[in-house]
C-alpha positions in Angstrom: -52.2 32.8 -80.9 -48.4 32.5 -80.3 -47.3 30.4 -77.4 -44.0 31.7 -75.9 -41.5 29.2 -74.6 -38.3 30.3 -72.8 -35.1 28.4 -72.2 -31.9 29.5 -70.5 -33.2 33.0 -69.6 -35.7 35.0 -67.6 -36.9 37.5 -70.2 -40.4 36.2 -70.7 -42.1 39.5 -69.9 -40.0 41.6 -72.3 -40.3 39.0 -75.1 -44.0 38.8 -74.5 -44.3 42.5 -75.1 -42.6 42.1 -78.5 -44.7 39.1 -79.4 -47.8 41.0 -78.6 -47.1 43.6 -81.3 -47.5 40.9 -83.9 -50.6 39.1 -82.5 -53.1 41.1 -84.6 -51.4 39.7 -87.8 -51.3 36.0 -86.8 -54.4 33.9 -87.3 -53.1 30.4 -86.5 -51.7 28.5 -83.6 -47.9 28.9 -83.4 -45.1 28.3 -80.9 -42.3 30.8 -80.4 -39.2 29.1 -78.8 -36.6 31.5 -77.4 -33.3 30.1 -76.2 -30.1 31.4 -74.7 -27.2 29.0 -74.6 -24.6 31.2 -72.9 -23.4 32.9 -76.1 -26.3 33.3 -78.6 -29.9 34.4 -78.4 -32.1 32.3 -80.6 -35.8 32.4 -81.7 -37.7 29.8 -83.6 -41.3 30.2 -84.8 -42.9 26.8 -85.3 -46.1 25.2 -86.3 -46.8 21.6 -85.3 -43.1 21.1 -84.7 -42.0 22.5 -88.1 -39.8 25.7 -88.0 -41.3 28.4 -90.1 -38.8 31.2 -89.3 -35.7 31.6 -87.1 -33.3 34.3 -86.1 -30.1 34.3 -83.9 -28.1 37.2 -82.3 -24.8 37.0 -80.5 -24.8 38.3 -76.9 -21.9 40.5 -76.2 -21.1 40.4 -72.4 -18.8 42.9 -70.6 -18.7 41.3 -67.1 -21.2 43.8 -65.7 -24.3 42.2 -64.2 -26.7 45.0 -65.2 -25.2 45.7 -68.6 -25.0 42.0 -69.4 -28.7 41.4 -68.4 -29.7 44.2 -70.7 -27.6 42.9 -73.6 -29.2 39.5 -73.3 -32.7 40.9 -73.3 -32.0 43.2 -76.2 -30.5 40.3 -78.3 -33.5 38.0 -77.5 -36.0 40.8 -78.3 -34.3 41.4 -81.7 -34.3 37.7 -82.5 -38.0 37.5 -81.6 -38.7 40.7 -83.6 -36.9 39.4 -86.7 -38.6 36.1 -86.6 -42.1 37.5 -86.3 -41.4 40.3 -88.7 -40.3 37.9 -91.4 -43.3 35.6 -90.9 -45.9 38.4 -90.9 -44.2 40.7 -93.4 -44.7 43.6 -90.8 -42.3 46.1 -89.4 -43.2 47.9 -86.3 -42.7 51.7 -86.2 -41.0 51.5 -82.8 -39.1 48.3 -83.4 -38.4 46.5 -80.2 -38.9 49.7 -78.0 -41.7 49.2 -75.5 -40.8 51.7 -72.8 -43.0 54.8 -72.3 -40.2 57.4 -72.6 -38.2 56.6 -75.7 -36.6 60.0 -75.9 -34.4 59.2 -72.9 -32.2 57.3 -75.3 -31.7 60.3 -77.4 -31.1 62.6 -74.4 -28.2 60.3 -73.4 -26.8 60.2 -76.9 -27.0 64.0 -77.3 -25.3 64.6 -74.0 -22.5 62.3 -75.0 -21.9 64.3 -78.2 -23.3 62.0 -80.8 -24.3 63.5 -84.1 -27.8 63.2 -85.6 -26.4 60.7 -88.1 -24.8 58.6 -85.4 -28.0 58.7 -83.2 -30.0 57.6 -86.3 -27.8 54.7 -87.0 -27.8 53.7 -83.3 -31.6 53.7 -83.0 -31.9 51.6 -86.2 -29.2 49.1 -85.3 -30.0 48.7 -81.6 -33.7 49.0 -81.6 -35.0 48.7 -85.2 -36.9 52.0 -84.9 -38.4 53.2 -88.2 -37.0 56.3 -90.0 -40.0 58.5 -89.2 -39.9 57.7 -85.5 -36.2 58.2 -85.3 -36.7 61.8 -86.7 -39.6 62.3 -84.2 -37.4 61.1 -81.3 -34.6 63.5 -82.2 -36.9 66.5 -82.7 -38.7 66.0 -79.5 -35.6 65.3 -77.4 -34.0 68.5 -78.5 -37.1 70.5 -77.5 -37.2 68.7 -74.2 -33.6 69.3 -73.4 -34.0 73.0 -74.1 -36.6 73.1 -71.3 -34.9 70.7 -68.9 -31.6 72.5 -69.2 -33.2 75.4 -67.3 -34.1 73.3 -64.2 -32.6 74.6 -61.0 -31.5 72.6 -57.9 -34.0 74.3 -55.5 -37.0 74.1 -57.8 -40.1 71.9 -58.0 -43.3 71.6 -60.0 -46.7 71.3 -58.3 -49.7 69.1 -59.4 -53.1 69.6 -57.8 -55.8 67.0 -58.7 -59.5 67.7 -58.9 -61.1 64.2 -59.4 -64.5 65.2 -60.7 -66.1 65.1 -64.1 -69.7 65.8 -65.3 -69.8 62.2 -66.7 -67.1 59.5 -67.2 -65.9 59.1 -70.8 -65.8 55.5 -72.1 -62.0 55.5 -72.5 -61.1 57.1 -69.1 -59.2 55.3 -66.4 -58.1 58.3 -64.3 -59.0 58.9 -60.7 -62.2 60.7 -61.6 -65.8 60.6 -60.2 -69.1 61.6 -61.8 -70.4 64.8 -60.2 -73.9 63.4 -60.6 -72.9 60.7 -58.1 -70.4 62.5 -55.9 -71.8 66.1 -55.6 -71.9 65.9 -51.8 -68.2 65.0 -51.6 -67.0 68.0 -53.4 -66.9 70.4 -50.4 -65.3 67.8 -48.0 -62.8 67.1 -50.7 -61.8 70.7 -51.2 -61.5 71.1 -47.4 -59.1 68.2 -47.3 -57.2 69.5 -50.3 -56.9 73.0 -48.9 -55.4 71.4 -45.8 -52.8 69.5 -47.8 -52.0 72.6 -49.9 -51.4 74.6 -46.7 -49.0 71.9 -45.3 -47.0 71.6 -48.5 -46.8 75.4 -48.9 -45.4 75.7 -45.4 -43.1 72.7 -45.6 -41.7 73.8 -49.0 -41.7 77.6 -48.4 -38.0 77.8 -49.5 -38.4 76.2 -52.9 -39.0 77.8 -56.3 -42.1 76.6 -58.2 -41.3 76.4 -61.9 -44.7 75.1 -63.0 -48.1 74.5 -61.4 -50.7 72.2 -63.0 -54.2 71.8 -61.9 -55.6 68.7 -63.5 -58.1 65.9 -62.9 -60.7 64.8 -63.7 -61.9 68.2 -64.9 -61.0 71.1 -62.6 -63.7 73.2 -64.1 -66.3 70.7 -62.9 -66.1 72.9 -59.7 -68.7 75.6 -59.7 -67.6 79.2 -59.9 -67.4 79.8 -56.2 -65.4 76.6 -55.6 -63.0 77.4 -58.4 -62.5 80.9 -57.0 -61.8 79.6 -53.5 -59.4 77.0 -54.9 -57.3 79.4 -56.9 -57.4 82.0 -54.1 -56.1 79.4 -51.6 -53.3 78.4 -54.1 -52.4 82.0 -54.6 -52.3 82.8 -50.9 -50.4 79.6 -50.0 -47.6 79.4 -52.6 -45.1 82.0 -53.7 -46.0 82.2 -57.4 -43.8 85.3 -58.1 -41.2 83.3 -60.1 -43.5 80.7 -61.7 -42.9 80.1 -65.4 -46.1 78.2 -66.1 -49.5 78.0 -64.4 -52.0 75.6 -66.1 -55.6 74.7 -65.4 -56.8 71.8 -67.5 -60.3 73.2 -68.1 -60.9 70.2 -70.4 -64.5 69.6 -71.1 -66.4 72.5 -72.7 -69.6 71.7 -70.9 -67.9 72.7 -67.6 -66.5 76.0 -68.8 -68.3 79.4 -68.3 -67.2 82.9 -69.1 -67.0 83.6 -65.4 -64.7 80.6 -64.8 -62.5 81.8 -67.6 -62.4 85.3 -66.0 -61.6 83.8 -62.6 -58.7 81.8 -64.0 -57.3 84.9 -65.8 -57.7 87.1 -62.7 -55.6 84.6 -60.7 -52.7 84.5 -63.1 -53.5 81.2 -64.9 -51.5 81.5 -68.1 -52.3 78.2 -69.9 -55.6 76.3 -70.2 -56.8 73.2 -72.0 -60.1 73.0 -73.9 -60.2 69.4 -75.0 -62.6 68.4 -77.8 -61.0 64.9 -78.4 -63.0 65.0 -81.7 -64.9 67.6 -83.6 -67.4 65.0 -84.9 -70.7 65.1 -83.0 -71.4 61.4 -83.6 -68.1 60.6 -81.8 -68.8 62.9 -78.9 -72.1 61.2 -78.4 -70.5 57.8 -78.6 -67.8 58.4 -76.0 -70.2 59.9 -73.4 -69.6 63.7 -73.9 -72.6 65.8 -73.1 -71.8 68.8 -75.2 -71.8 69.8 -78.9 -69.1 70.7 -81.3 -70.5 74.2 -81.5 -70.1 74.6 -77.7 -66.4 73.7 -78.1 -66.0 76.6 -80.6 -68.0 79.0 -78.4 -66.0 78.3 -75.3 -62.7 78.7 -77.3 -63.8 82.1 -78.7 -64.9 83.2 -75.3 -61.5 82.3 -73.8 -59.8 84.2 -76.5 -62.0 87.3 -75.9 -61.1 87.2 -72.2 -57.4 87.2 -72.9 -56.4 83.5 -72.8 -53.5 83.4 -75.2 -52.0 80.0 -74.6 -54.7 77.3 -75.2 -54.1 73.6 -75.6 -56.6 71.3 -77.3 -56.4 67.5 -77.1 -57.6 65.0 -79.7 -57.7 61.2 -79.5 -57.0 58.9 -82.5 -58.8 55.6 -82.6 -62.1 56.6 -81.0 -65.0 54.3 -81.8 -66.0 54.3 -85.5 -63.8 57.1 -86.4 -62.0 57.0 -89.8 -59.1 59.0 -91.3 -61.7 61.3 -92.8 -63.1 62.0 -89.4 -59.7 63.0 -88.1 -59.1 65.2 -91.2 -62.3 67.0 -90.3 -61.3 67.5 -86.7 -57.9 68.9 -87.8 -59.7 71.2 -90.3 -61.8 72.6 -87.5 -58.9 73.0 -85.1 -57.0 74.9 -87.7 -59.8 77.5 -87.8 -59.5 77.9 -84.1 -55.7 78.2 -84.2 -54.7 77.0 -80.6 -51.1 77.4 -79.4 -50.9 73.7 -78.4 -52.4 70.5 -79.8 -51.8 67.2 -78.0 -52.5 64.1 -80.1 -53.3 60.9 -78.1 -53.5 57.4 -79.5 -56.3 55.5 -77.9 -55.1 53.2 -75.1 -57.5 50.5 -73.8 -57.1 50.9 -70.0 -58.1 48.2 -67.6 -60.3 50.5 -65.6 -62.2 52.0 -68.6 -65.8 51.4 -69.6 -64.5 50.8 -73.1 -62.5 47.7 -72.0 -65.6 46.3 -70.4 -67.7 47.1 -73.6 -65.1 45.3 -75.8 -65.3 42.3 -73.6 -69.1 42.2 -73.6 -70.0 43.4 -77.1 -68.4 41.7 -80.1 -69.9 44.3 -82.4 -67.4 47.0 -81.2 -64.3 47.0 -83.2 -61.0 48.9 -82.5 -59.2 50.9 -85.1 -56.5 48.9 -86.9 -52.9 49.8 -86.6 -52.5 50.7 -90.3 -55.4 53.2 -90.0 -53.9 54.7 -86.8 -50.6 55.2 -88.6 -52.3 57.1 -91.4 -54.1 59.2 -88.8 -50.8 60.0 -87.1 -49.1 60.9 -90.4 -52.0 63.2 -91.2 -51.8 64.9 -87.8 -48.1 65.5 -88.1 -48.6 67.0 -91.6 -51.5 69.2 -90.7 -50.4 70.4 -87.3 -46.9 71.3 -88.4 -48.5 73.2 -91.2 -50.2 75.3 -88.5 -46.8 76.3 -87.2 -46.7 73.9 -84.2 -43.7 71.6 -83.6 -43.5 68.4 -81.6 -42.1 69.1 -78.2 -42.9 66.1 -75.9 -43.9 62.5 -76.4 -44.8 59.4 -74.4 -46.1 56.0 -74.9 -48.5 53.8 -72.9 -49.3 50.1 -72.6 -52.2 48.8 -74.7 -52.1 51.7 -77.2 -53.7 50.9 -80.5 -51.0 50.0 -83.1 -48.2 50.4 -80.5 -47.9 54.1 -81.4 -47.4 57.2 -79.3 -48.9 60.4 -77.9 -47.3 63.7 -79.1 -47.6 67.2 -77.9 -47.2 70.0 -80.5 -46.7 73.7 -79.7 -46.0 77.0 -81.3 -42.5 78.1 -80.4 -42.3 79.5 -76.9 -45.6 77.9 -75.7 -44.3 74.5 -74.9 -45.9 72.9 -71.8 -43.2 72.9 -69.2 -45.1 70.6 -66.8 -45.8 68.1 -69.5 -42.0 67.7 -70.1 -41.2 67.6 -66.4 -43.7 64.9 -65.6 -42.7 62.7 -68.6 -38.9 63.0 -68.3 -38.8 62.8 -64.5 -35.9 65.3 -64.3 -37.4 67.5 -61.6 -39.3 66.8 -58.3 -43.1 67.1 -58.6 -45.1 67.5 -55.5 -48.6 66.1 -56.1 -51.7 66.9 -54.1 -55.2 65.3 -54.1 -56.7 61.9 -54.3 -54.6 59.4 -56.3 -51.7 61.9 -56.7 -48.2 60.6 -56.4 -45.3 62.9 -55.4 -42.0 62.1 -57.1 -38.8 63.3 -55.4 -36.1 63.3 -58.1 -32.4 63.1 -57.5 -29.3 63.1 -59.8 -31.3 64.3 -62.8 -33.6 61.3 -62.7 -31.2 58.6 -61.7 -33.1 58.1 -58.5 -36.8 58.7 -57.8 -38.6 58.3 -54.5 -42.4 58.3 -54.5 -44.9 59.5 -51.9 -48.4 58.3 -52.9 -51.8 59.5 -51.8 -54.7 57.1 -51.6 -56.9 56.9 -54.7 -60.3 56.6 -53.1 -62.2 59.9 -52.7 -63.7 58.7 -49.4 -60.3 57.6 -48.0 -58.6 60.8 -49.1 -61.1 62.9 -47.2 -61.2 60.7 -44.1 -57.4 60.1 -44.0 -56.1 63.5 -45.0 -54.0 63.8 -41.9 -52.4 60.5 -42.8 -51.6 61.8 -46.3 -50.0 64.9 -44.8 -48.0 62.8 -42.4 -46.8 60.7 -45.4 -45.5 63.8 -47.0 -44.0 65.1 -43.8 -42.0 61.9 -43.4 -41.2 61.7 -47.0 -39.9 65.3 -47.2 -37.7 64.7 -44.1 -36.4 61.4 -45.5 -35.8 62.4 -49.0 -34.7 66.1 -48.6 
């Protein structure tokens, strides 16, 4: 435990995030004093009143309230980082960076004309980012900017949410409901969703749709007739003639049939996800998946046979009881399948997940240590790039094991446009369905206005007219 004390500043939240990175490596009761005296940021790590480590950083002010507040927080964070790093002997891969979109820093630097060498020095000096993560940030930022540079003023992306799954995985915190429990709500939900789709299509008839993403939940939880009606309604409502990317997150193999794959192909879906998370059967059983590894392979081969030539596969690092060898086996099996995209997620312990409840109630469950996650990530980078895939988008989340990241890899020309747009918030995304949040973006992300839908399935169905009215008012206000 490390008690955080703050004097002369209001950066407790930010400093707490940095402190939390080191908590797994501290076994005793310590006090971390942080002080700002008007010129210098100071951090003292103490035990029973005796200073064990300390660090100081000057705060350079420029008489700009926003910039000065940022400078103070960054100086305090570096002082805290240095103090705890010296005490624990640990260096964090992302240094003091705790935001979810670290590549934004590189975007700004590249646009200002900075060289790779200058960007590298800046990230090390200002944020203490490790060499490997600095390289990753630069590579991803360049791929992202190549996609984002093609955004047009009168252009949006569309998200449609299908909040149903066969069962709920232990790590999941998304707006998703078990079909077993909510089967009777599927048709009323689709009726409400179709109504919202029709309104948006009419209200935004003059915009160009760059990418359309149907996610969830698991969209292929819908039966074949329901999926056919959904894709038909989308096709009849929106002008998809200029769309660059149309994705359906098929996701769980136990929801995918040959007929559903044919339906998606017939309606112009160009990108699908078949997400194993792991190719180890013991892991699939442990996380609540009701399918086999062989079914994953069968569904993949069926998709290929039916003409699906842009397939993404997700895997998660840090699943219960998985080791580096288990991840190596998963990568070996994915290499045989040869998908166009692989997205590597680091396990995040979400508040609304069953896993968080299990960790609280069962002391026998142990999370994967940061050192092991790091080895898994290094292995993924090596093996996936050997398959000819390159990192093209990245994001981070709170409560991720080891404070690492999620990375999307793709073969050249198959990068997921929607993934970049949603992460970098450089283009408006109109979101439909329960829990979906529309984001109206201005000035290349400098200002974002949100129009949320209610999360509750019941409320969404019963209050669909209200959701439509929210969008109507929001479109008028933020156009």
